C-alpha positions, 0 to 999 in steps of 0.5 A: 739734482743735488741732495739736501744734507742740511738737517734744518732744510728737510721738508715734510713728506707730501700727503703724510698728514693727510694719510694719518688723518684719513686713516684715523677717520676711516677707523671710525668711519664704520659708524657712518654706514660703512661707505665713508670709512671704506672710501677714506681708507682706500684714498689713504692707502692710495695717497700713502703709496704715492708718498712712499714712492716720493720718499723712496726716490729721494729720502734725504729731502724729507724728515723722518717724522713725516715718514713715520706719520706716513707709515702710521697712517697707512697702518691705521688705514689698513686696520680700518679697512679690515674692521670695515670688511669684518663688520660689512661681512657681518651685516651681509650675513645677518641680512642673508639670514634674515631674508632666509628666515622670511622665506620659511614662513 
């Protein structure tokens, strides 16, 4: 397989824009009952793993901008996943404390 070294012929990395969009959407997904944001962040992380494997196999075929989008989307998806985890844990603790307060009465 020949390596493409001409700068004008490099192509965009597959899934890089989708990972970025899903990462941003997952960051704000906790406003919609947590589950959509959780699903978006997990899918974004899975797609970023696949795209990263494509890039590592042949980095000369893809543009540096698309790889940058991929890394940015992965970081945003991770941040969204952490935020969703913290907020979900808070809801769980609140629900447990609320249910325990009902048992006292």
